[in-house]
N, C-alpha and C positions, 0 to 999 in steps of 0.2 A: 626081314624083317627086323630090327631092333624094338623095342618099345618096357618102359619102366611108370612105373607110379612110386608117387611119392607123398609123405605126409608132414607139414609142418608145426610145428611148437612155437611155442613162444621164439626158443635161440637153436630149435634144432632144426637139419633135416630126416625124414628119414626113407631108406628107401623100403619101402610093403612090394616090391615084387619089379624083378631082369633080366631081362629073358631076350629069348630069338623067336620067331617064325620059319621055320625052315622052311623049305617050299625046296621040293626036288625037281633036278629040271626035267622031267617026264610030265610030269603034269602040266596039262594046257595052258596056258595065258589065263582066259576068260577063266579057269578054276581056279588060279591062283590069286586071282581078283576078287573071288567066292569070299575064299577060307581068311586073304586079310579082313575086307569088311565083316564078315561072321565074329573073325579072334575081334576087332578093335571094340565092337560091338557084347564080346564076350568080358571082357575086359571091363569096360565101363560099367554094365549089369552087374557085375562082380563086386567091385571099387566105388560103386559113384563119386567120383570126380568130378571139382571142382568145374573144372575148366581139360580140357588137349591144347596140347602144346604139340607141333611137330618140327624138324627142319626145313625151311624155304624146298626146293628147287634149286639146281647149279647147276649152274652149264659148263658142262662134258666136251670132250671130242667125238666123244661117237653119239649121233642121232638118236639113235633106236634102241639106246641101251636112258636118254632121255627119257625118251618116248615112253618105256617101259617104267621108268620111275615115277614122273606123271601122274601117268595114271595109278600106279597104287598110291602114290598119295591121295591122290586123286577121290583113289572108293575111302581109305584112312577118313579122312577127311568127312564125305557123306556119311561115313559111320556114326560118325563125333556129332557131326550134325543133326542127323535123323536120327538120338536121342535130345537131341537142345541143350547140348554141353556146347558152354564156347568152345570157340579154337580161333587159338593165336599162332601166331607163326615165327619162325626165328631163321636166317641165314646162318651158314656154318659159319660162316665169318663173325657174327655178334654170338653165337655161342661157342665159340672157344675166348673169343671175348672174353666174356663174362666167366666164364671160369678159369680161365688163367690170367688174363691182361692182357694176352699174342693173340691174335686173330688169327695167325699161321701156324700159331703150333700145331704138333702134329695128335693123330688119337694115343699114342700114351701117353702124352704130357699131358691131356684133357685129361684121359683112366687117372692119373696119379695124383693128380689135383685135388678128382672126387672124392679118392681113396682119403687125403688128409682133411677132404671140408666136414666126408659124412665120417671117419672114424670107419672104412669097410677096411673087415683084415687082408681080405683077399688078395693077394699079389697080385696075381693072373688070372687073366679075365683068357675065353673060351674066343668070346666071341667078342668085335670091338663095335659092331651095331649094333649091343648090348649098353655099351657103355654110353655111346653118343647117345642113345634116344632115356638115357639116366642126366647124361648133358644137356638138352632140351629143356627136360624138369626144370634141373636146378639153372639151368637158365631162366625160363621161366619163371622162378621163384624173387630172382632176384629184378628182374627185369618189370615183375610185378611189385613187390613192394618199393623195388626205388622209386616208384613214381606217385603209393603211398595211396594204391588202393587194396584194404585190406576188403571190399564187399565191394558187387556190386553196385553201381551208381544207379541212381534213374534216367541219367540223363538231361537235356535241356529243356524238356516239361518242367523236371524236378524242381532243376535250380532256378529257371524263372519264378516256381510257386515260391518260392525260397528264401526272392532279390526280388517282387514288384516294384523296388525303389531304381531297380538300375534299368528299366522298361522307358523306351523313348519313344513319344508316338510321334507323326508327325499330323 
């Protein structure tokens, strides 16, 4: 499982952490899920992020792999929710489109664009799962920024309070 933490200033996206949680094949599936949950909680506790972005499940040919991936994603989402962090989900195609302009880009192309966008000096990356996680974080930043959300809004209730002249009663 790849993960990444970014911080965004006015014009700069900086990577604070990017790595993978390697889970050996000798560990049973339930223990793996527990380790994913604990790692996500640990990262949230340590970095105190504003939000949590994750890649949405994709449909593959192997049903068992899809099931395992869906469980792992669900556990990661549950860990974020349990800490009160807002969760956002993006499709693989959306992530690639956001980073490279091409929804069908290869992982290596995404990594090269991330290096360019964030001025990352490392040429090679040991685990592309880590760069995938970085791509999700940067995609979320681009999506969040593009719709003008710089802070969490109050929703309909706040809108109604601020715009009573728009309310029509019957």
